[in-house]
C-alpha positions as CSV (number, residue, x, y, z in Angstrom):
1,M,81.9,82.5,91.4
2,S,84.0,85.6,91.1
3,V,84.5,88.4,93.6
4,T,83.8,92.0,92.6
5,I,85.5,94.9,94.5
6,R,83.3,98.0,94.6
7,P,82.6,101.1,96.8
8,E,80.2,100.7,99.7
9,R,76.6,101.6,98.6
10,A,73.6,102.7,100.6
11,G,72.1,99.6,102.2
12,D,75.4,97.8,102.7
13,Q,75.9,99.0,106.3
14,S,74.3,96.1,108.0
15,A,76.0,93.4,105.9
16,I,79.4,95.2,106.5
17,R,78.8,95.4,110.3
18,N,77.9,91.6,110.4
19,L,80.9,90.8,108.2
20,V,83.4,92.8,110.3
21,S,82.0,91.3,113.5
22,A,82.4,87.7,112.2
23,A,85.9,88.4,110.7
24,F,87.3,89.6,114.0
25,A,85.4,87.3,116.4
26,G,87.8,85.4,118.6
27,T,91.0,86.8,117.1
28,P,93.7,87.4,119.7
29,H,94.5,91.0,118.4
30,S,90.8,92.2,118.6
31,D,88.9,93.7,121.4
32,G,85.6,93.4,119.4
33,S,85.4,97.1,118.6
34,E,86.0,96.9,114.9
35,P,82.3,97.0,113.8
36,D,81.7,100.0,116.0
37,I,84.8,101.7,114.6
38,V,83.5,101.3,111.0
39,D,80.1,102.6,112.0
40,A,81.6,105.6,113.8
41,L,83.9,106.4,110.9
42,R,80.8,106.5,108.6
43,A,78.7,108.5,111.1
44,D,81.6,111.1,111.6
45,G,82.2,111.5,107.8
46,D,85.7,110.0,108.2
47,L,85.1,106.9,106.1
48,A,87.1,108.3,103.1
49,I,87.2,105.0,101.2
50,S,84.9,102.1,102.0
51,L,85.3,99.1,99.7
52,V,83.4,95.8,99.7
53,A,84.2,92.5,98.1
54,Q,81.0,91.0,96.8
55,E,80.5,87.4,95.7
56,G,77.0,86.9,94.2
57,L,74.7,88.7,96.6
58,D,77.0,88.3,99.6
59,I,79.5,90.9,100.9
60,V,82.5,88.8,101.8
61,G,85.1,91.5,102.5
62,H,85.5,95.1,103.6
63,A,88.3,97.6,103.8
64,A,88.2,101.1,105.4
65,F,90.5,104.0,104.8
66,S,90.2,107.2,107.0
67,P,92.2,110.4,107.3
68,V,95.0,110.6,109.9
69,S,96.8,113.5,111.4
70,I,100.6,113.6,111.7
71,A,102.5,115.8,114.2
72,D,104.6,117.4,111.6
73,G,101.5,118.7,109.8
74,S,101.9,116.5,106.7
75,A,98.6,116.5,104.8
76,G,96.9,113.9,102.6
77,W,97.6,110.9,104.8
78,Y,95.2,108.1,105.5
79,G,95.0,105.1,107.7
80,L,94.0,101.6,106.4
81,G,91.8,99.5,108.6
82,P,89.9,97.7,109.7
83,V,90.2,95.2,106.8
84,A,87.8,92.2,107.2
85,V,87.1,89.1,105.2
86,A,84.5,86.5,106.0
87,P,86.1,83.6,107.9
88,E,85.3,81.0,105.3
89,R,86.8,83.2,102.5
90,Q,90.0,84.1,104.2
91,R,93.4,83.3,102.7
92,R,92.0,83.5,99.1
93,G,93.3,87.0,98.1
94,I,90.1,88.9,98.9
95,G,91.8,91.1,101.6
96,A,94.7,91.8,99.2
97,A,92.4,92.8,96.4
98,L,90.6,95.2,98.7
99,I,93.9,96.7,99.9
100,E,95.3,97.0,96.4
101,R,92.1,98.7,95.1
102,G,92.1,101.1,98.0
103,I,95.7,102.1,97.5
104,A,95.0,102.6,93.8
105,M,92.1,105.0,94.8
106,L,94.5,106.9,97.1
107,H,96.9,107.3,94.2
108,E,94.0,108.6,92.1
109,R,93.1,111.1,94.8
110,G,96.6,112.4,95.0
111,A,97.1,111.2,98.6
112,A,100.5,111.6,100.2
113,G,100.5,108.2,101.8
114,C,98.9,105.6,104.1
115,V,99.7,104.1,107.4
116,V,98.6,100.7,108.8
117,L,98.9,98.9,112.1
118,G,99.4,95.3,111.3
119,D,101.6,92.3,110.6
120,P,104.7,93.5,108.7
121,A,105.0,90.1,107.0
122,Y,101.6,90.7,105.4
123,Y,101.6,94.4,104.7
124,N,105.1,94.7,103.2
125,R,103.8,93.1,100.0
126,F,101.8,96.3,99.4
127,G,104.9,98.5,99.9
128,F,104.3,99.3,103.6
129,A,107.4,99.6,105.7
130,H,108.3,100.6,109.3
131,D,109.8,104.1,109.6
132,P,111.2,104.9,113.0
133,A,110.5,108.6,112.3
134,L,106.8,107.9,112.3
135,A,105.2,106.7,115.5
136,Y,101.9,105.3,116.9
137,P,102.3,104.9,120.6
138,G,101.3,101.6,122.2
139,P,101.8,98.6,120.0
140,P,105.2,97.2,119.1
141,P,106.8,99.9,116.8
142,E,107.5,97.5,113.9
143,Y,103.8,96.8,113.5
144,F,103.2,100.4,112.6
145,Q,104.1,101.0,108.9
146,R,103.7,103.6,106.2
147,L,103.4,103.7,102.5
148,V,104.6,106.9,100.8
149,I,102.4,107.6,97.7
150,G,103.4,111.2,96.9
151,G,105.9,113.6,98.4
152,G,108.2,112.9,101.3
153,A,108.1,110.7,104.3
154,P,106.4,112.4,107.3
155,R,107.8,112.5,110.9
156,G,106.1,112.4,114.2
157,I,103.2,110.9,116.0
158,V,100.2,109.8,114.0
159,T,96.6,110.3,115.3
160,Y,93.8,108.3,113.8
161,A,90.2,109.6,113.4
162,P,88.2,109.9,116.7
163,A,86.3,106.7,115.9
164,F,89.4,104.7,116.9
165,G,89.0,106.0,120.5
């Protein structure tokens, strides 16, 4: 059965919450807050792009993109995450398909760029790279990466939407 990538629709919220919860359960880098983050992004109007991967009637993947603020005032930047794939469907390209479609949508919207906090070995395949001029305090710096889509590279500290706490 093939997987279809599509925007979130009304009625998908519960399935997305369950999927995100299952995808992050027991992972060492998770504090279990990811389902709440997605719900809060939606409730706050900060879920700029919400994509699902659907296989048959089942939602098997989800990717969220939300606006970020950058200390230098650069506009049109987004944060990628959380990205979730059902545990039994991981390592089959579903997450990559969600990310690629989301980046394509950012291009279509004329976005300036996107940041992500994650494994450089995974995210560099999409064009993300660490830039020491752009910072997100806390985690190891090399795990915070950016993808310039249009315009120049920003500088300064990045702040995610309030849902991230």
